Structures are given as C-alpha cells and as structure tokens.
Backbone as JSON Lines, residues from 0, in Angstrom:
{"i":0,"aa":"X","n":[1.29,84.61,34.7],"ca":[0.45,83.56,35.5],"c":[-1.49,84.94,34.99]}
{"i":1,"aa":"X","n":[-2.05,83.98,35.01],"ca":[-3.27,84.58,34.79],"c":[-4.62,85.98,34.34]}
{"i":2,"aa":"X","n":[-5.25,85.71,34.47],"ca":[-5.33,86.36,35.6],"c":[-6.86,86.5,35.98]}
{"i":3,"aa":"X","n":[-7.33,86.75,37.21],"ca":[-9.15,86.0,37.2],"c":[-9.47,86.35,36.39]}
{"i":4,"aa":"X","n":[-9.8,87.82,35.19],"ca":[-10.98,87.74,34.48],"c":[-10.32,86.57,33.39]}
{"i":5,"aa":"X","n":[-9.38,86.82,32.79],"ca":[-9.03,85.62,32.24],"c":[-9.81,84.2,32.12]}
{"i":6,"aa":"X","n":[-9.12,83.54,33.66],"ca":[-9.5,82.18,34.28],"c":[-11.58,82.23,33.76]}
{"i":7,"aa":"X","n":[-11.04,83.75,34.52],"ca":[-13.37,83.11,34.16],"c":[-14.09,83.51,33.16]}
{"i":8,"aa":"X","n":[-12.8,83.75,31.69],"ca":[-13.97,84.21,30.73],"c":[-12.91,83.07,30.07]}
{"i":9,"aa":"X","n":[-12.6,81.77,30.24],"ca":[-11.97,80.49,30.41],"c":[-13.03,79.67,30.48]}
{"i":10,"aa":"X","n":[-13.42,79.76,31.83],"ca":[-14.88,79.01,32.41],"c":[-14.85,78.67,31.58]}
{"i":11,"aa":"X","n":[-15.79,80.28,30.94],"ca":[-17.45,80.59,30.69],"c":[-17.77,80.12,29.69]}
{"i":12,"aa":"X","n":[-16.57,80.04,28.97],"ca":[-16.74,79.93,27.46],"c":[-16.7,77.75,27.05]}
{"i":13,"aa":"X","n":[-16.95,76.95,28.66],"ca":[-16.84,75.94,28.12],"c":[-17.67,75.5,27.39]}
{"i":14,"aa":"X","n":[-17.89,74.41,27.16],"ca":[-18.93,74.14,26.36],"c":[-19.52,73.14,26.71]}
{"i":15,"aa":"X","n":[-20.75,72.65,26.46],"ca":[-21.39,71.79,27.25],"c":[-21.73,70.13,25.91]}
{"i":16,"aa":"X","n":[-21.68,68.75,25.78],"ca":[-22.06,69.05,24.55],"c":[-23.38,68.6,24.52]}
{"i":17,"aa":"X","n":[-24.19,68.83,24.2],"ca":[-25.85,68.82,24.49],"c":[-26.6,68.13,22.47]}
{"i":18,"aa":"X","n":[-27.63,67.06,22.84],"ca":[-28.71,66.96,21.52],"c":[-28.94,66.58,22.15]}
{"i":19,"aa":"X","n":[-30.65,67.63,21.55],"ca":[-31.85,67.04,22.26],"c":[-32.03,66.81,24.12]}
{"i":20,"aa":"X","n":[-32.45,66.19,24.14],"ca":[-32.84,65.82,26.04],"c":[-31.39,65.96,26.73]}
{"i":21,"aa":"X","n":[-30.38,64.96,25.57],"ca":[-28.78,64.46,26.19],"c":[-28.16,65.34,26.66]}
{"i":22,"aa":"X","n":[-26.62,65.32,27.23],"ca":[-26.24,66.38,27.16],"c":[-24.97,65.62,28.32]}
{"i":23,"aa":"X","n":[-23.63,65.93,28.01],"ca":[-22.65,65.26,28.22],"c":[-21.99,66.91,28.96]}
{"i":24,"aa":"X","n":[-21.76,66.09,30.67],"ca":[-20.99,67.35,31.26],"c":[-19.97,67.33,32.03]}
{"i":25,"aa":"X","n":[-19.14,66.18,31.07],"ca":[-17.67,65.95,31.9],"c":[-16.65,67.24,32.2]}
{"i":26,"aa":"X","n":[-16.97,67.95,31.45],"ca":[-15.48,69.12,30.98],"c":[-15.8,70.3,32.41]}
{"i":27,"aa":"X","n":[-17.46,70.93,33.19],"ca":[-17.3,71.73,33.87],"c":[-17.45,70.94,35.07]}
{"i":28,"aa":"X","n":[-18.03,69.78,35.23],"ca":[-17.11,68.6,36.19],"c":[-16.08,68.05,36.15]}
{"i":29,"aa":"X","n":[-15.76,68.23,35.08],"ca":[-13.58,67.17,35.28],"c":[-13.12,68.94,36.3]}
{"i":30,"aa":"X","n":[-13.05,70.1,35.5],"ca":[-12.65,71.8,36.34],"c":[-13.42,71.33,37.89]}
{"i":31,"aa":"X","n":[-13.89,71.64,37.73],"ca":[-14.74,71.72,39.31],"c":[-13.83,70.49,40.02]}
{"i":32,"aa":"X","n":[-13.85,69.24,39.82],"ca":[-13.4,68.17,40.85],"c":[-11.21,68.69,41.05]}
{"i":33,"aa":"X","n":[-11.23,68.66,39.73],"ca":[-9.9,69.09,39.7],"c":[-9.95,70.2,40.74]}
{"i":34,"aa":"X","n":[-10.11,71.78,40.67],"ca":[-10.11,72.78,41.41],"c":[-10.51,71.9,42.7]}
{"i":35,"aa":"X","n":[-11.6,71.44,43.14],"ca":[-11.45,71.19,44.33],"c":[-10.27,70.38,45.23]}
{"i":36,"aa":"X","n":[-9.94,70.12,44.43],"ca":[-8.4,68.85,45.25],"c":[-7.5,69.12,44.76]}
{"i":37,"aa":"X","n":[-6.94,70.51,43.89],"ca":[-5.53,71.7,43.87],"c":[-6.49,72.98,45.52]}
{"i":38,"aa":"X","n":[-7.41,72.77,45.27],"ca":[-7.37,73.75,46.33],"c":[-6.77,73.14,47.4]}
{"i":39,"aa":"X","n":[-7.34,71.35,47.99],"ca":[-6.89,70.84,49.3],"c":[-5.78,70.64,49.17]}
{"i":40,"aa":"X","n":[-4.72,71.16,48.55],"ca":[-2.72,70.64,48.61],"c":[-2.41,69.99,47.59]}
{"i":41,"aa":"X","n":[-3.65,69.09,46.75],"ca":[-2.88,68.03,45.67],"c":[-1.59,69.05,44.64]}
{"i":42,"aa":"X","n":[-0.62,68.19,44.17],"ca":[-0.12,68.95,43.47],"c":[-0.63,69.49,41.72]}
{"i":43,"aa":"X","n":[-0.21,70.23,41.7],"ca":[-0.55,70.72,40.03],"c":[-1.05,69.98,39.36]}
{"i":44,"aa":"X","n":[-0.58,68.81,38.76],"ca":[-0.36,68.01,38.17],"c":[-1.27,66.54,38.41]}
{"i":45,"aa":"X","n":[-2.19,66.58,37.89],"ca":[-2.98,64.91,38.11],"c":[-3.24,63.77,37.03]}
{"i":46,"aa":"X","n":[-2.88,62.58,37.73],"ca":[-3.02,61.47,36.82],"c":[-4.57,61.15,36.23]}
{"i":47,"aa":"X","n":[-4.42,61.81,35.05],"ca":[-6.31,60.91,34.6],"c":[-6.23,59.71,35.45]}
{"i":48,"aa":"X","n":[-5.52,58.36,34.4],"ca":[-5.63,57.22,34.8],"c":[-5.97,56.56,36.23]}
{"i":49,"aa":"X","n":[-5.05,57.17,36.74],"ca":[-4.52,56.33,38.29],"c":[-5.48,57.38,39.57]}
{"i":50,"aa":"X","n":[-5.46,58.28,38.86],"ca":[-6.82,59.38,39.79],"c":[-7.72,59.91,40.0]}
{"i":51,"aa":"X","n":[-8.33,60.07,37.99],"ca":[-9.45,60.76,38.03],"c":[-10.15,60.26,37.1]}
{"i":52,"aa":"X","n":[-9.91,58.81,36.53],"ca":[-11.03,58.97,35.69],"c":[-12.76,58.19,36.36]}
{"i":53,"aa":"X","n":[-12.27,56.85,37.31],"ca":[-13.02,56.7,38.05],"c":[-13.94,57.16,38.78]}
{"i":54,"aa":"X","n":[-13.07,57.78,39.58],"ca":[-14.13,59.71,40.58],"c":[-14.56,60.32,39.4]}
{"i":55,"aa":"X","n":[-14.06,60.24,38.04],"ca":[-15.46,61.49,37.55],"c":[-16.13,60.64,36.72]}
{"i":56,"aa":"X","n":[-16.19,59.13,36.2],"ca":[-16.92,57.94,36.51],"c":[-18.73,58.08,37.25]}
{"i":57,"aa":"X","n":[-18.17,58.44,38.63],"ca":[-18.95,57.73,39.51],"c":[-19.81,59.37,40.02]}
{"i":58,"aa":"X","n":[-19.3,59.99,39.66],"ca":[-20.2,61.4,39.56],"c":[-20.83,61.81,38.59]}
{"i":59,"aa":"X","n":[-20.51,61.7,37.19],"ca":[-21.0,61.57,35.9],"c":[-22.5,60.44,36.54]}
{"i":60,"aa":"X","n":[-22.52,59.38,36.94],"ca":[-23.72,58.15,37.07],"c":[-24.48,59.19,38.33]}
{"i":61,"aa":"X","n":[-23.82,59.5,39.45],"ca":[-24.8,61.02,40.23],"c":[-25.33,61.73,39.61]}
{"i":62,"aa":"X","n":[-24.59,62.52,38.56],"ca":[-25.88,63.86,38.58],"c":[-25.18,64.31,37.37]}
C-alpha cells in the first residue's frame, strides 16, 4: 500500500507542459477528476474512452 508521503510526492512531481503563455493542465485535472469519482464510489479502474474523455475535454474548455 502506498504511504501518504509517497502519494503526496508523486502528486507534487506531476508536470504541466508549458510553452510561453500556453499550458496543458490535463494531467492534474485528470487526476482530480478520477480521485473525486473514486471517492464517490466508482470502481478502481476507469475506461478513459467511455467514461473520461468527453468530460475531461469539457473541463479543459471551461478551465
């Protein structure tokens, strides 16, 4: 089992691609999306294509 310290370190090491004023925050946003659904009782594994892709695109457009 992963310790809290290991999990915090892994999350803090997630990089966001940047080039000038452009950025690609999809990794942290995807992580937050998955963790929030997992906490609400979702199974451990997700199907990216049918469960996440469209919702993630919507979130990226909004934020």
